[in-house]
BAFI-3210 file (N, C-alpha, C; in Angstrom, 3 decimals, decimal comma, padded with zeros to 6 digits):
// residues 238
n [1|2|3|4|5|6|7|8|9|10|11|12|13|14|15|16|17|18|19|20|21|22|23|24|25|26|27|28|29|30|31|32|33|34|35|36|37|38|39|40|41|42|43|44|45|46|47|48|49|50|51|52|53|54|55|56|57|58|59|60|61|62|63|64|65|66|67|68|69|70|71|72|73|74|75|76|77|78|79|80|81|82|83|84|85|86|87|88|89|90|91|92|93|94|95|96|97|98|99|100|101|102|103|104|105|106|107|108|109|110|111|112|113|114|115|116|117|118|119|120|121|122|123|124|125|126|127|128|129|130|131|132|133|134|135|136|137|138|139|140|141|142|143|144|145|146|147|148|149|150|151|152|153|154|155|156|157|158|159|160|161|162|163|164|165|166|167|168|169|170|171|172|173|174|175|176|177|178|179|180|181|182|183|184|185|186|187|188|189|190|191|192|193|194|195|196|197|198|199|200|201|202|203|204|205|206|207|208|209|210|211|212|213|214|215|216|217|218|219|220|221|222|223|224|225|226|227|228|229|230|231|232|233|234|235|236|237|238]
n.u [-048,835|-050,559|-053,235|-053,141|-050,451|-049,242|-050,129|-048,908|-046,215|-046,038|-046,515|-044,242|-042,221|-042,810|-042,744|-040,084|-038,726|-039,561|-038,586|-035,784|-035,640|-036,294|-034,080|-031,806|-032,551|-032,885|-030,302|-028,892|-030,051|-029,233|-026,471|-026,267|-027,416|-025,962|-023,030|-020,571|-020,713|-020,731|-021,922|-024,371|-025,463|-025,892|-027,800|-029,952|-030,435|-031,030|-033,290|-035,227|-035,408|-036,455|-039,125|-040,040|-039,829|-041,618|-044,071|-044,220|-044,403|-046,918|-048,436|-048,035|-048,029|-050,512|-050,950|-048,640|-047,180|-045,059|-042,201|-039,865|-037,263|-035,011|-033,861|-035,706|-037,854|-036,707|-036,323|-038,985|-039,871|-038,123|-038,664|-041,351|-041,691|-041,973|-044,421|-046,215|-046,712|-046,178|-044,152|-043,893|-040,912|-040,626|-042,073|-040,516|-038,246|-039,393|-040,248|-037,704|-036,589|-038,361|-037,880|-035,127|-035,151|-036,829|-035,217|-033,081|-034,500|-035,536|-033,257|-032,458|-034,656|-034,438|-032,046|-032,866|-034,811|-033,269|-031,518|-028,854|-027,613|-026,808|-024,458|-022,071|-021,383|-018,541|-017,994|-016,422|-017,029|-016,437|-014,924|-013,478|-014,900|-017,277|-018,412|-018,951|-020,829|-022,951|-023,768|-024,726|-026,771|-028,559|-029,214|-030,478|-032,678|-034,159|-034,714|-036,196|-038,492|-039,755|-040,179|-042,077|-044,214|-044,707|-045,550|-047,940|-047,921|-047,887|-049,199|-047,807|-045,570|-044,734|-043,907|-042,027|-040,115|-039,196|-038,071|-036,045|-034,322|-033,619|-032,246|-030,177|-028,737|-027,041|-025,882|-024,518|-021,526|-021,712|-023,842|-026,195|-027,337|-028,510|-029,980|-030,154|-031,350|-031,614|-028,933|-027,852|-029,293|-028,274|-025,800|-026,020|-025,834|-023,724|-023,106|-023,417|-025,039|-024,339|-022,835|-019,890|-019,396|-017,534|-017,866|-020,295|-020,818|-019,398|-020,949|-023,529|-022,989|-022,448|-024,920|-026,443|-025,288|-026,076|-028,808|-028,944|-028,063|-030,090|-032,349|-031,609|-031,617|-034,317|-035,567|-034,512|-035,677|-038,401|-039,610|-041,756|-042,162|-042,559|-045,222|-046,527|-045,638|-046,975|-047,761|-045,770|-044,294|-046,268|-049,701|-051,241|-052,891|-052,729]
n.v [013,996|011,805|012,308|010,457|009,575|012,017|012,476|010,311|010,907|013,265|012,226|010,603|012,520|014,155|012,213|011,237|013,622|014,275|012,041|012,408|014,801|013,919|012,210|013,929|016,123|014,917|014,062|016,477|017,488|015,489|015,819|018,337|017,952|015,899|016,340|015,172|012,446|010,025|007,547|007,833|009,824|008,373|006,557|008,257|009,349|007,028|006,041|008,039|007,795|005,201|005,417|007,609|006,712|004,534|005,848|007,510|005,642|004,546|006,848|007,817|005,534|004,316|005,865|005,954|003,683|004,109|004,087|005,806|005,607|005,050|002,539|000,654|001,201|000,483|-002,253|-003,106|-002,646|-004,409|-007,000|-007,206|-006,953|-009,091|-010,119|-008,218|-006,503|-004,111|-001,061|000,725|001,355|004,040|005,310|004,596|006,162|008,704|008,542|008,369|010,900|012,520|011,483|012,030|014,833|015,327|014,314|016,150|018,509|017,873|017,806|020,492|021,690|020,728|021,976|024,658|024,667|024,112|026,155|026,042|026,633|025,951|023,751|021,992|018,626|017,452|014,973|012,191|008,920|006,684|004,150|000,820|-000,986|000,449|000,500|-002,191|-002,499|-000,978|-002,564|-004,827|-003,676|-002,631|-004,868|-006,477|-004,860|-004,768|-007,528|-008,056|-006,396|-007,507|-010,096|-009,687|-008,661|-010,727|-012,781|-011,899|-010,105|-007,383|-005,536|-005,208|-003,923|-001,265|-000,966|-003,046|-002,545|-000,094|-000,989|-002,658|-000,837|000,748|-001,122|-001,709|000,633|000,121|-002,459|-002,340|-001,009|001,331|002,711|002,269|003,695|002,921|003,881|005,758|008,331|009,404|009,392|011,317|013,579|013,901|014,965|017,669|018,398|019,339|017,822|015,468|013,638|013,825|013,306|013,297|014,707|013,226|010,666|009,850|008,690|006,153|005,027|004,910|003,185|000,819|000,460|-000,164|-002,586|-003,966|-003,946|-005,754|-008,097|-008,319|-008,742|-011,195|-012,829|-012,633|-013,883|-016,427|-017,299|-016,687|-017,412|-016,511|-013,872|-011,554|-011,462|-010,076|-007,521|-005,094|-004,349|-003,204|-000,731|-001,153|-002,155|-000,240|002,241|002,475]
n.w [017,918|020,010|022,397|024,430|024,406|024,983|027,601|028,879|028,492|029,949|032,495|032,760|032,640|034,912|036,950|036,823|037,275|039,905|041,217|040,984|042,338|044,896|045,379|045,066|046,668|049,233|049,501|049,685|052,056|053,828|053,768|054,912|057,432|058,579|058,505|059,051|058,894|056,760|056,427|057,800|056,222|053,850|054,757|055,362|052,817|051,266|052,582|052,172|049,395|049,030|050,062|048,561|045,846|045,835|046,315|044,041|041,952|042,480|042,130|039,427|037,906|036,869|034,614|032,869|033,368|034,988|034,460|034,529|033,685|031,172|030,643|031,601|029,892|027,417|027,894|028,092|025,453|024,007|025,035|024,513|021,778|019,907|020,433|019,963|022,071|024,733|024,544|021,430|019,480|018,820|020,829|022,993|022,537|022,825|025,503|026,706|026,193|027,667|030,209|030,653|030,486|032,640|034,714|034,780|035,315|037,834|039,474|039,324|040,544|043,188|043,898|043,892|045,945|048,212|048,119|047,164|044,854|041,408|040,345|038,433|039,146|041,020|041,842|041,367|040,217|038,716|039,199|038,924|040,593|041,105|038,559|038,043|040,041|038,998|036,832|038,194|039,817|037,868|036,286|038,196|038,821|036,376|035,995|038,312|038,020|035,724|036,607|038,606|037,077|035,194|036,861|037,744|039,885|039,902|041,444|043,768|042,996|043,515|046,371|046,329|044,270|045,221|047,645|046,676|045,334|047,514|049,104|047,331|047,352|049,391|049,027|046,642|045,267|043,856|044,794|043,439|040,947|038,431|036,254|033,438|033,033|035,604|036,285|034,507|035,379|037,977|037,567|037,811|040,439|042,797|045,191|047,902|046,525|043,867|040,554|038,702|035,404|033,838|034,734|033,818|031,178|031,352|033,453|032,285|030,160|031,571|032,738|030,497|029,799|032,058|031,538|029,378|030,658|032,578|030,941|029,799|032,092|032,745|030,516|030,786|033,148|032,833|030,056|028,494|029,148|027,676|026,967|028,890|028,744|028,434|030,949|032,466|034,587|036,376|035,766|033,164|031,114|027,570]
ca.u [-048,787|-051,896|-053,426|-052,695|-049,002|-048,898|-050,341|-047,886|-044,940|-046,115|-046,341|-042,843|-041,434|-043,037|-042,289|-038,620|-038,299|-039,757|-037,660|-034,468|-035,784|-036,186|-032,702|-030,881|-032,983|-032,545|-028,844|-028,492|-030,461|-028,372|-025,149|-026,362|-027,785|-024,955|-021,866|-019,362|-021,032|-021,155|-022,834|-025,681|-025,951|-026,407|-029,029|-031,007|-030,683|-031,671|-034,631|-036,117|-035,601|-037,366|-040,504|-040,389|-040,035|-042,866|-045,188|-044,270|-044,917|-048,373|-049,024|-048,017|-048,075|-051,703|-050,931|-047,532|-046,449|-044,050|-040,854|-038,919|-035,958|-034,903|-033,531|-036,963|-038,613|-036,062|-036,610|-040,377|-039,929|-037,412|-039,344|-042,706|-041,772|-042,383|-045,802|-046,994|-047,048|-045,183|-044,002|-043,159|-039,605|-040,780|-042,497|-039,350|-037,430|-040,104|-040,137|-036,338|-036,434|-039,115|-037,215|-033,882|-035,534|-037,325|-034,099|-032,367|-035,395|-035,655|-032,049|-032,508|-035,677|-033,869|-031,073|-033,602|-035,460|-032,276|-030,731|-027,430|-027,092|-026,603|-023,065|-021,789|-020,770|-017,128|-017,932|-016,053|-017,487|-016,235|-013,884|-013,874|-015,938|-018,519|-018,996|-019,547|-022,030|-024,042|-024,268|-025,503|-027,976|-029,485|-029,695|-031,441|-033,891|-034,921|-035,195|-037,232|-039,715|-040,435|-040,634|-043,326|-045,265|-045,032|-046,225|-049,169|-047,756|-047,641|-049,814|-046,833|-044,355|-044,280|-043,033|-040,941|-039,074|-038,616|-037,223|-034,843|-033,414|-033,096|-031,231|-029,039|-027,900|-026,077|-025,130|-023,677|-020,521|-022,066|-025,089|-027,331|-028,023|-029,328|-030,954|-029,453|-031,957|-031,224|-027,494|-027,648|-029,828|-027,439|-024,641|-026,275|-025,833|-022,375|-023,345|-023,302|-025,796|-023,968|-021,886|-019,128|-019,672|-016,632|-018,326|-021,633|-020,832|-019,114|-022,089|-024,608|-022,558|-022,643|-026,367|-026,920|-024,866|-026,996|-030,074|-028,804|-028,017|-031,425|-033,227|-031,227|-032,133|-035,772|-035,932|-034,157|-036,629|-039,768|-039,445|-042,885|-042,369|-043,002|-046,683|-047,020|-044,858|-047,842|-048,061|-044,557|-043,923|-047,564|-050,678|-051,614|-053,573|-051,941]
ca.v [013,241|011,555|012,792|009,412|009,647|013,266|012,267|009,389|011,625|014,170|011,415|010,182|013,711|014,539|011,149|011,223|014,866|014,184|011,033|013,031|015,776|013,149|011,727|015,049|016,900|014,204|014,061|017,789|017,553|014,584|016,433|019,468|017,492|014,967|016,682|014,408|011,012|009,619|006,418|008,357|010,501|007,357|006,020|009,261|009,440|005,803|005,920|008,941|007,261|004,048|005,879|008,473|005,934|003,775|006,788|007,978|004,541|004,494|008,094|007,967|004,246|004,044|006,648|005,636|002,509|004,548|003,612|006,800|005,011|004,572|001,115|-000,079|001,385|-000,354|-003,655|-003,373|-002,773|-005,581|-008,230|-007,254|-006,672|-010,260|-010,450|-006,997|-005,889|-003,143|000,200|000,773|001,985|005,502|005,734|004,453|007,362|009,828|008,351|008,672|012,359|013,041|011,047|012,784|016,210|015,310|014,133|017,433|019,442|017,506|018,255|021,955|022,030|020,481|023,045|025,883|024,535|024,155|027,368|025,694|026,993|024,830|023,580|020,659|017,809|017,069|013,687|011,142|007,630|005,615|003,163|-000,506|-001,546|001,179|000,112|-003,518|-002,266|-000,523|-003,728|-005,639|-002,955|-002,502|-006,207|-006,892|-004,058|-005,232|-008,880|-007,985|-005,804|-008,440|-011,225|-009,273|-008,518|-012,027|-013,613|-011,195|-009,441|-005,973|-004,712|-004,925|-003,398|-000,008|-001,168|-003,992|-001,846|000,856|-001,716|-003,125|000,295|001,128|-002,105|-001,617|001,752|-000,391|-003,651|-002,066|000,018|002,560|003,171|001,915|004,662|001,982|004,669|006,819|009,652|009,856|009,642|012,615|014,608|014,088|015,773|019,067|018,552|019,179|017,459|014,046|012,823|014,133|012,486|014,135|014,401|012,205|009,347|009,572|007,725|004,799|004,535|004,556|001,981|-000,328|000,270|-000,860|-003,974|-004,510|-004,185|-007,007|-009,192|-008,432|-009,367|-012,600|-013,505|-012,696|-014,900|-017,735|-017,663|-016,511|-017,286|-015,816|-012,609|-010,518|-011,420|-009,159|-006,281|-003,919|-004,058|-002,738|-001,385|-001,610|-002,056|001,124|002,375|003,032]
ca.w [019,170|020,541|023,762|025,334|024,504|025,661|029,042|029,369|028,542|031,090|033,698|032,848|032,954|036,302|037,840|036,865|037,920|041,347|041,729|041,141|043,424|046,142|045,540|045,263|047,832|050,468|049,593|050,201|053,454|054,597|053,880|055,838|058,772|059,109|057,669|059,382|058,963|055,421|056,566|058,148|055,022|052,935|055,345|055,166|051,379|050,780|053,176|051,424|048,047|049,135|050,200|047,440|044,630|045,971|046,150|042,654|041,128|042,693|041,640|037,971|037,236|036,068|033,373|031,961|033,808|035,968|034,148|035,054|033,452|029,792|030,628|031,760|028,652|026,408|028,205|027,725|023,991|023,512|025,418|023,978|020,343|019,130|020,777|019,734|023,356|025,170|023,828|020,158|019,649|018,772|022,162|023,871|022,337|023,435|026,943|027,140|026,190|028,813|031,443|030,837|030,800|034,010|035,626|034,901|035,993|039,244|040,178|039,421|041,547|044,518|044,168|044,200|047,252|049,280|047,907|047,094|043,552|040,485|039,942|037,913|040,197|040,961|042,547|040,414|040,724|037,737|039,458|038,458|041,456|040,895|037,278|038,261|040,846|038,133|036,090|039,139|040,218|036,745|035,932|039,214|038,696|035,210|036,248|039,344|037,472|034,836|037,410|039,245|036,068|034,601|037,854|038,151|041,182|039,646|042,488|044,833|042,377|044,120|047,533|046,052|043,527|046,163|048,595|045,973|045,128|048,819|049,496|046,416|047,808|050,356|048,638|045,475|045,545|043,141|045,414|042,594|040,086|037,649|035,509|032,706|033,225|036,941|036,233|033,862|036,257|039,160|037,190|038,157|041,897|043,336|046,581|048,225|045,570|042,500|039,807|037,779|033,997|033,306|035,171|033,303|030,071|031,854|034,219|031,359|029,443|032,459|032,894|029,292|029,959|033,051|030,834|028,620|031,627|033,166|029,944|029,702|033,288|032,628|029,525|031,328|034,196|032,342|028,597|027,874|029,873|026,757|026,878|029,915|028,670|028,551|032,350|033,159|035,819|036,868|034,665|032,829|029,848|026,467]
c.u [-050,205|-051,988|-052,960|-051,184|-048,575|-049,059|-049,271|-046,527|-044,910|-045,898|-044,891|-041,928|-041,573|-042,497|-040,782|-038,098|-038,426|-038,869|-036,278|-034,517|-035,670|-034,740|-031,749|-031,264|-032,633|-031,032|-028,309|-028,818|-029,556|-026,998|-025,149|-026,599|-026,709|-023,629|-020,644|-019,581|-021,597|-022,132|-024,247|-026,285|-026,568|-027,701|-030,186|-031,413|-031,447|-033,078|-035,624|-036,410|-036,566|-038,811|-040,930|-040,662|-041,329|-044,081|-045,330|-044,769|-046,428|-049,072|-049,140|-048,144|-049,312|-051,744|-049,884|-046,830|-045,361|-042,689|-039,814|-037,471|-035,885|-034,581|-034,800|-037,808|-038,035|-036,349|-038,039|-040,509|-039,312|-038,174|-040,737|-042,803|-042,283|-043,830|-046,732|-047,526|-045,967|-045,131|-043,422|-041,869|-039,690|-041,216|-041,358|-038,466|-038,085|-040,061|-038,751|-036,096|-037,137|-038,413|-035,922|-034,185|-036,043|-036,198|-033,325|-033,220|-035,520|-034,450|-032,055|-033,521|-035,132|-032,859|-031,761|-034,200|-034,466|-031,305|-029,228|-026,802|-026,871|-025,164|-022,891|-020,992|-019,291|-016,901|-017,669|-016,367|-017,040|-014,997|-014,379|-015,004|-017,278|-019,200|-019,607|-020,840|-023,209|-024,618|-025,181|-026,830|-029,004|-030,052|-030,743|-032,753|-034,759|-035,520|-036,323|-038,544|-040,466|-040,878|-041,962|-044,470|-045,686|-045,797|-047,450|-049,090|-047,430|-048,194|-048,837|-045,534|-043,839|-043,411|-041,849|-039,794|-038,398|-037,665|-035,938|-033,839|-032,810|-032,020|-029,975|-028,179|-026,749|-025,273|-024,362|-022,726|-020,857|-023,238|-026,261|-028,015|-029,007|-030,313|-030,224|-030,028|-031,585|-029,734|-027,210|-028,141|-028,902|-026,112|-024,782|-026,425|-024,430|-022,464|-023,070|-023,951|-025,319|-023,038|-021,198|-019,407|-018,793|-017,059|-019,634|-021,636|-020,437|-020,280|-023,208|-024,246|-022,775|-024,124|-026,950|-026,476|-025,758|-028,362|-030,027|-028,806|-029,400|-032,414|-032,909|-031,735|-033,653|-036,199|-035,583|-035,182|-038,075|-039,725|-040,560|-043,174|-042,884|-044,505|-047,277|-046,346|-045,712|-048,053|-046,857|-044,627|-045,185|-048,572|-051,123|-052,296|-052,659|-052,815]
c.v [013,041|012,072|011,755|009,459|010,913|013,117|011,354|010,074|012,617|013,406|010,982|011,357|014,065|013,486|011,115|012,476|014,765|013,117|011,643|014,118|015,082|012,749|012,874|015,855|016,215|014,093|015,376|017,896|016,684|015,194|017,591|019,011|016,629|015,167|015,808|012,900|010,557|008,451|006,871|009,116|009,499|006,750|006,977|009,346|008,215|005,650|006,813|008,387|006,080|004,513|006,728|007,697|005,141|004,676|007,214|006,889|004,446|005,703|008,093|006,652|003,990|004,806|006,123|004,320|002,820|003,938|004,503|006,421|004,501|003,087|000,268|000,026|000,530|-001,831|-004,007|-003,553|-004,082|-006,865|-008,342|-007,225|-007,856|-010,654|-009,257|-006,424|-004,869|-001,914|-000,019|001,568|003,510|006,044|005,609|005,697|008,572|009,744|008,783|010,173|012,967|012,694|011,831|014,241|016,312|015,169|015,418|018,437|019,152|017,945|019,764|022,395|021,829|021,571|024,339|025,800|024,673|025,326|027,082|026,118|025,756|024,819|022,160|019,879|017,555|015,711|012,569|009,768|006,441|004,767|001,803|-001,110|-000,871|000,732|-001,285|-003,383|-001,813|-001,651|-004,558|-004,962|-002,914|-003,850|-006,690|-006,150|-004,557|-006,612|-008,885|-007,478|-006,815|-009,704|-010,899|-009,236|-009,879|-012,917|-012,935|-010,610|-007,962|-005,061|-004,380|-004,359|-002,158|-000,243|-002,073|-003,316|-000,806|000,180|-002,203|-001,986|000,738|000,176|-001,968|-000,389|001,217|-001,573|-003,486|-000,916|001,354|003,290|003,155|003,095|003,897|002,670|005,798|008,213|010,239|010,188|011,012|013,746|014,924|014,790|017,198|019,288|018,288|018,936|015,973|013,160|012,969|013,121|013,380|013,741|013,291|010,787|008,925|008,512|006,317|004,215|004,092|003,302|000,736|-000,590|-000,459|-002,320|-004,668|-004,796|-005,515|-008,209|-009,409|-009,085|-010,853|-013,399|-013,674|-013,801|-016,304|-018,219|-017,651|-016,321|-016,516|-014,475|-011,506|-010,394|-010,409|-007,788|-005,036|-003,475|-003,571|-001,238|-001,893|-001,426|-000,617|001,127|002,971|003,994]
c.w [019,704|021,967|024,763|025,501|025,235|027,172|029,619|029,471|029,700|032,393|033,869|033,196|034,440|037,269|037,959|037,554|039,440|041,968|041,951|042,215|044,775|046,400|045,869|046,507|049,135|050,636|050,145|051,687|054,320|054,814|054,864|057,275|059,408|058,372|057,908|059,424|057,626|055,486|056,899|056,977|054,054|053,456|055,122|053,694|050,863|051,336|052,442|050,037|048,049|049,160|049,004|046,173|044,690|045,746|044,695|041,706|041,263|042,077|040,112|037,206|036,398|034,746|032,400|032,265|034,812|035,693|034,809|034,712|032,015|029,679|030,729|030,492|027,526|026,641|027,827|026,213|023,518|023,820|024,803|022,469|019,519|019,382|020,593|021,038|023,682|024,283|022,439|020,358|019,610|020,135|023,167|023,769|022,990|024,959|027,429|027,195|027,399|030,126|031,693|031,185|032,235|035,021|035,851|035,670|037,477|040,056|040,363|040,481|042,957|044,883|044,568|045,603|048,398|049,145|047,889|045,775|042,698|040,007|039,426|038,958|039,943|041,622|041,531|041,019|039,872|038,013|038,967|039,274|041,266|039,602|037,358|039,062|040,005|037,281|036,989|039,483|039,092|036,343|036,929|039,109|037,547|035,474|037,282|038,770|036,610|035,559|038,082|038,242|035,533|035,571|038,449|039,548|041,009|040,719|043,608|044,265|043,086|045,351|047,238|045,304|044,422|047,137|047,935|045,800|046,464|049,300|048,641|046,686|048,664|049,833|047,329|045,801|044,907|043,763|044,431|041,913|039,198|036,713|034,773|032,934|034,579|036,973|035,625|034,762|037,422|038,845|037,707|039,659|042,415|044,838|046,748|047,156|044,130|041,852|038,775|036,329|033,426|033,687|034,502|032,211|030,524|032,650|033,275|030,562|030,299|032,708|031,688|029,298|030,983|032,463|030,093|029,561|032,245|032,223|029,821|030,899|033,209|031,675|030,013|032,350|033,716|030,823|027,905|028,542|028,962|026,639|027,849|029,842|028,825|029,997|033,152|033,411|036,529|035,730|034,459|031,464|028,817|025,686]
res [m|t|s|s|l|a|r|r|l|l|a|e|f|l|g|t|a|l|l|v|t|v|v|v|g|s|g|i|a|a|q|q|l|s|p|n|d|v|g|l|q|l|l|e|n|s|t|a|t|v|f|g|l|a|v|l|i|l|w|f|g|p|v|s|g|a|h|f|n|p|v|v|s|l|a|e|w|f|l|g|r|r|r|s|t|g|l|p|l|t|d|v|a|a|y|a|v|a|q|v|a|g|g|i|g|g|a|l|l|a|n|v|m|f|e|v|g|t|h|v|s|t|h|h|r|a|s|g|g|h|l|v|g|e|v|v|a|t|a|g|l|v|a|l|i|f|a|l|v|r|s|d|r|g|a|i|a|a|p|t|v|g|a|y|i|g|a|a|y|w|f|t|s|s|t|s|f|a|n|p|a|v|t|i|g|r|v|f|s|d|t|f|a|g|i|a|p|a|s|v|l|p|f|i|a|m|q|l|i|g|l|i|v|g|i|a|l|t|l|a|l|y|p|d|a|g|a|k|a|d|d|v|v|i|p|h|t|h]
***
């Protein structure tokens, strides 16, 4: 493993871990602070995620691109492969391992900080509406990221992506997981932010469908988007 790849994997591990810590930790805090108001819990959880994700993109983006999401890494590879840009498939696999490990680690860290113990979630989410929501959330995320990169607006990716995810907490029925690594990590939180193991595979399947839809939208709007694949989510060094 080259030192460059090792640094990028470390950035992806830490970024994904801290993202899940933000999501799960703020979910635990929201549940404790507003036990009888689910709407307020969602507001508290989504607000923390908006700011936390924007900060993490700025923090780790110059090293790894701040994917924190196997779907984003796959999209970069697919769109860049014909132009010799973006991640090679071997790096996509390595990124995914780091992201999933980070997602699990982030949930465990949040549990330790809030002293709630680690329990597998019992929060079942895989209804028909929730699954459609995951397709919509993931497709929009992929299309947005590549629209920003292709139009040379990567500098505003951090607040824009954060704002999209925050909005999608509310306009999608699934509260916008849109990320297999985060989905797996949230299994280890039996709280407001958790997801039951039985819901994980359906969610990930819908996220992969959302990836395909997002790529199709990107190619329809920006046929040469692959030329900028190296700059996803924000410009970084390989």
